[in-house]
C-alpha positions as CSV (number, residue, x, y, z in Angstrom):
1,M,24.3,1.9,-2.6
2,I,24.0,-0.1,0.5
3,G,25.4,-3.8,0.0
4,G,25.2,-3.1,-3.4
5,K,21.4,-2.8,-3.3
6,S,20.1,1.1,-3.8
7,M,17.1,1.3,-1.9
8,K,15.4,4.5,-3.0
9,I,11.8,4.1,-2.6
10,F,8.6,6.6,-3.7
11,K,7.0,6.6,-1.0
12,R,6.1,10.5,-0.9
13,L,3.0,11.1,-2.4
14,I,2.4,14.9,-4.3
15,I,-1.0,16.2,-2.9
16,L,-2.9,19.1,-4.0
17,V,-5.9,20.0,-2.5
18,V,-8.0,23.0,-4.3
19,V,-11.4,23.9,-2.3
20,A,-14.2,25.6,-4.4
21,I,-16.7,27.5,-2.1
22,V,-20.1,27.3,-3.9
23,V,-22.5,29.3,-0.8
24,N,-26.2,28.8,-1.1
25,V,-28.6,28.5,1.5
26,V,-32.2,27.0,0.4
27,T,-33.6,24.6,1.8
28,N,-34.4,22.8,-1.7
29,K,-33.1,19.0,-2.3
30,F,-29.4,19.7,-4.0
31,L,-28.9,15.7,-5.1
32,D,-30.4,12.3,-3.5
33,Y,-26.7,11.8,-1.5
34,S,-26.7,7.8,-0.8
35,S,-24.6,8.4,2.3
36,S,-23.7,11.0,5.3
37,S,-21.0,12.2,7.4
38,N,-21.3,8.9,10.1
39,D,-21.9,6.6,7.0
40,N,-19.4,6.6,4.5
41,Q,-18.5,3.3,3.4
42,R,-20.2,3.2,-0.1
43,Q,-17.9,6.3,-0.9
44,I,-14.9,5.0,0.7
45,S,-15.5,1.9,-1.6
46,L,-16.5,3.6,-4.4
47,L,-13.1,5.8,-4.4
48,R,-11.1,2.5,-3.5
49,K,-12.6,0.5,-6.8
50,A,-11.6,3.5,-9.2
51,M,-7.8,3.1,-7.6
52,V,-8.1,-0.2,-8.1
53,N,-9.3,0.2,-11.6
54,R,-6.8,2.3,-12.4
55,D,-9.2,4.9,-13.1
56,S,-7.4,9.0,-13.1
57,D,-10.4,10.5,-11.9
58,A,-13.0,10.0,-9.4
59,T,-15.5,12.0,-8.1
60,I,-17.7,11.4,-4.7
61,H,-20.7,13.0,-3.7
62,Y,-20.6,13.3,0.3
63,V,-22.8,15.3,2.9
64,T,-21.7,16.5,6.2
65,K,-23.1,18.8,8.9
66,G,-20.5,20.8,8.9
67,D,-17.5,22.3,7.0
68,E,-14.8,19.9,6.5
69,S,-13.9,21.2,3.0
70,K,-10.1,21.1,4.2
71,T,-9.9,17.9,5.0
72,L,-12.4,16.0,3.7
73,G,-10.7,15.1,0.1
74,K,-7.8,13.7,2.4
75,T,-9.6,11.9,4.9
76,L,-11.2,9.9,2.6
77,F,-8.4,8.9,0.6
78,E,-6.4,7.8,3.7
79,K,-9.3,5.5,4.3
80,A,-9.9,4.2,0.7
81,V,-6.4,3.2,0.9
82,A,-6.3,1.6,4.7
83,Y,-5.2,-1.9,5.1
84,T,-8.6,-4.3,4.0
85,G,-6.6,-8.2,3.4
86,V,-7.7,-7.5,0.1
87,A,-4.3,-8.3,-2.4
88,D,-4.8,-5.6,-4.6
89,E,-6.3,-2.7,-2.0
90,G,-4.2,-1.4,0.7
91,D,-0.3,-1.1,0.7
92,Y,-0.7,-2.4,-2.6
93,I,-3.0,0.6,-4.1
94,K,-1.3,3.1,-1.6
95,Y,2.4,2.3,-3.3
96,N,1.5,1.9,-6.5
97,L,0.8,5.6,-6.6
98,S,3.0,8.6,-7.5
99,S,0.5,11.5,-6.5
100,Y,-2.8,12.6,-6.3
101,R,-4.9,15.6,-6.3
102,T,-8.5,16.9,-4.8
103,R,-11.0,19.6,-6.2
104,V,-13.3,20.1,-3.6
105,S,-16.7,21.9,-3.9
106,Y,-19.8,22.5,-1.3
107,V,-23.3,23.7,-1.8
108,K,-24.1,25.2,1.9
109,K,-28.1,24.2,2.8
110,V,-29.7,24.7,5.9
111,G,-28.3,22.2,8.4
112,E,-25.5,20.5,6.0
113,Y,-22.8,20.6,3.4
114,Q,-23.2,19.0,-0.2
115,Y,-20.0,17.9,-1.0
116,D,-18.5,16.9,-4.9
117,I,-14.7,15.7,-4.5
118,D,-13.3,15.1,-7.5
119,Y,-9.8,13.1,-7.6
120,H,-6.9,13.0,-10.0
121,F,-4.7,10.1,-9.5
122,E,-1.2,9.1,-11.4
123,F,-0.3,5.8,-11.1
124,Y,2.9,3.4,-11.8
125,T,1.2,1.2,-13.4
126,N,-2.1,0.8,-15.6
127,L,-5.3,-1.7,-15.6
128,K,-3.7,-3.6,-18.3
129,Q,-0.2,-4.1,-16.8
130,E,-2.6,-4.9,-13.2
131,Q,-4.2,-7.8,-15.0
132,A,-1.0,-9.6,-16.4
133,V,0.2,-9.1,-12.4
134,A,-3.2,-10.5,-11.1
135,T,-3.1,-13.7,-13.6
136,R,0.7,-14.4,-12.9
137,V,0.1,-14.0,-9.0
138,K,-3.2,-16.2,-9.3
139,A,-0.9,-19.2,-11.0
140,V,1.2,-19.2,-8.1
141,A,-1.4,-19.1,-5.3
142,K,-3.1,-22.0,-7.2
143,T,0.3,-24.4,-7.1
144,L,0.5,-23.1,-3.4
145,E,-3.2,-24.4,-2.8
146,G,-2.6,-27.0,0.4
147,K,0.2,-25.9,1.9
148,S,1.1,-24.8,5.2
149,D,1.7,-21.2,5.8
150,Y,5.3,-21.5,6.3
151,Q,5.8,-23.4,2.9
152,K,3.8,-21.0,1.4
153,I,5.8,-17.6,2.7
154,K,9.2,-19.6,2.0
155,Y,8.1,-20.6,-1.4
156,I,6.4,-16.7,-2.2
157,N,9.9,-15.7,-1.3
158,D,12.1,-18.0,-2.9
159,Y,10.3,-17.3,-6.2
160,I,10.8,-13.6,-6.2
161,T,14.7,-13.9,-5.2
162,S,14.9,-16.0,-7.9
163,H,13.1,-14.7,-10.7
164,V,13.6,-11.0,-10.0
165,S,17.0,-9.1,-9.9
166,Y,17.7,-5.6,-8.3
167,R,17.6,-3.3,-10.8
168,N,16.5,0.2,-11.0
169,I,14.6,0.5,-14.8
170,G,12.6,3.5,-14.2
171,T,9.4,3.8,-12.5
172,L,8.2,0.2,-13.2
173,A,11.0,-1.2,-10.7
174,H,8.9,0.5,-8.2
175,T,5.9,-1.9,-9.2
176,A,5.1,-5.5,-8.9
177,Y,4.4,-5.7,-12.3
178,G,8.3,-4.2,-13.2
179,A,9.1,-7.4,-11.0
180,L,7.2,-9.6,-12.9
181,H,7.2,-8.8,-16.5
182,Y,10.8,-7.6,-16.3
183,G,12.5,-9.4,-14.1
184,K,13.9,-6.3,-12.3
185,A,12.7,-4.5,-9.1
186,V,14.4,-2.3,-6.4
187,C,13.1,-2.8,-2.7
188,Q,9.6,-1.2,-3.3
189,G,8.9,-3.8,-6.4
190,Y,10.1,-6.8,-4.3
191,T,8.2,-5.9,-1.5
192,L,4.6,-5.1,-3.2
193,L,4.8,-8.3,-5.0
194,M,5.6,-10.3,-1.5
195,Y,3.1,-8.4,-0.4
196,R,0.1,-9.3,-2.8
197,M,1.3,-12.8,-3.1
198,L,0.7,-13.5,0.2
199,L,-2.6,-12.0,0.2
200,A,-3.4,-13.8,-2.4
201,C,-2.4,-16.9,-1.0
202,G,-4.6,-15.5,2.3
203,I,-0.8,-15.0,4.6
204,D,-1.5,-11.6,6.2
205,N,1.4,-9.2,5.9
206,R,2.0,-5.3,5.6
207,M,4.5,-3.4,3.6
208,I,7.0,-1.3,5.8
209,V,8.3,1.7,4.8
210,G,11.4,3.1,6.7
211,T,15.7,3.1,6.5
212,G,17.9,0.6,5.9
213,F,21.9,0.5,7.4
214,N,24.9,-0.9,7.4
215,G,27.3,0.7,8.8
216,E,27.9,4.5,8.4
217,R,25.6,4.0,5.2
218,S,21.7,4.3,5.5
219,A,18.8,5.0,2.6
220,S,15.2,4.5,2.4
221,H,14.0,1.0,2.2
222,S,11.1,-1.0,2.0
223,W,10.1,-4.6,3.9
224,N,7.3,-6.7,4.6
225,I,5.6,-7.7,8.3
226,I,4.2,-11.3,7.8
227,K,1.7,-13.3,10.3
228,L,2.7,-16.7,10.9
229,K,1.2,-18.4,13.9
230,G,-0.1,-16.0,16.0
231,A,2.8,-13.5,15.5
232,Y,4.3,-11.2,13.1
233,Y,7.8,-11.5,11.4
234,N,10.2,-9.2,9.5
235,N,10.8,-10.0,6.2
236,D,13.2,-8.2,4.0
237,V,12.8,-10.1,0.5
238,T,15.0,-7.7,-1.1
239,W,18.4,-8.3,0.9
240,N,17.3,-12.1,1.0
241,D,18.6,-11.7,-2.5
242,T,21.9,-11.6,-1.8
243,V,24.9,-14.1,-0.4
244,P,24.5,-15.4,1.7
245,A,20.6,-15.9,0.5
246,N,17.8,-15.3,3.4
247,Q,19.4,-13.9,5.8
248,Y,16.5,-11.5,6.9
249,F,13.7,-14.4,6.4
250,L,11.5,-14.0,9.4
251,R,13.7,-12.3,11.5
252,G,12.6,-11.1,15.0
253,N,12.9,-7.5,16.1
254,N,16.0,-8.3,18.4
255,Y,18.3,-9.2,14.9
256,F,16.2,-6.7,12.8
257,I,16.3,-3.5,14.5
258,A,20.4,-3.4,14.2
259,T,19.8,-2.9,10.3
260,H,16.1,-1.3,9.8
261,Q,14.3,1.2,11.4
262,S,10.5,1.8,10.0
263,D,8.9,5.1,10.0
264,K,7.0,6.6,12.9
265,E,3.6,5.6,11.6
266,Y,4.7,2.5,12.0
267,Q,5.8,2.6,15.5
268,S,2.8,4.0,16.9
269,T,1.1,2.0,19.8
270,S,-2.0,1.2,17.8
271,F,-0.5,-0.3,14.8
272,R,2.4,-2.4,17.2
273,T,-1.3,-3.3,18.8
274,S,-2.6,-4.1,15.8
275,Y,0.6,-6.1,14.4
276,P,2.2,-7.2,17.0
277,L,6.0,-8.1,16.0
278,S,8.1,-11.2,17.7
279,N,11.5,-10.0,19.2
280,T,12.8,-13.8,18.5
281,D,13.1,-15.2,15.0
282,Y,10.7,-18.0,13.7
283,V,12.4,-21.7,13.9
């Protein structure tokens, strides 16, 4: 517990990769694949759509010039959960998955490898629950039409802190559904709901995973970075739901880093270039 708020976050996916090798050097056409290794957007889109629909299983067909059996399943998955700016994709998918596994099989032909990649997913929520989330999010977004970006951000932050209480009710506490339907969540549920509502209102943001600190105590935690007038600001909606309220609302790094440290993937040069964080608070 840190400041009365336990910050455990389910941020590690369990990944199992099985490679089944079928070597068959022939010249007959195997399948009419729609894509190759340098044109994989359709495969990525299909995989992403399957996850948005909460399908537990999906198979992707793929052709490469070389043997990519050890990395292909993971590579396509990471591209499918990459940020798109769409509210129910990107980080929203990534942090609604408890685990996934892949089985990769291929036939080797002259000059190419023809793959079938079978994915199996375990989600925290099902499609019916996500449809309920979509309905609630759409209703909130409609009330904010015509408002300024700042007004949207402030309203959503305050909506969440007034409708959600910090409580671990099990798996659903780590989801936007748990936050909306039960009014109870841990930091992951708070952050995912903020992420989805902001994007539904056209506000660019990312979910950040890292560590929260309170004196000598620390624990896994999550928060958002939100774009406003060309810069990104840190916003911890979970810790904003404390007394006094909104201590971590649209904060710059100079204030925020005393209590928050992001994981290494968010400290890379490429990430920081894509998402330039303000050092000063939004005024």
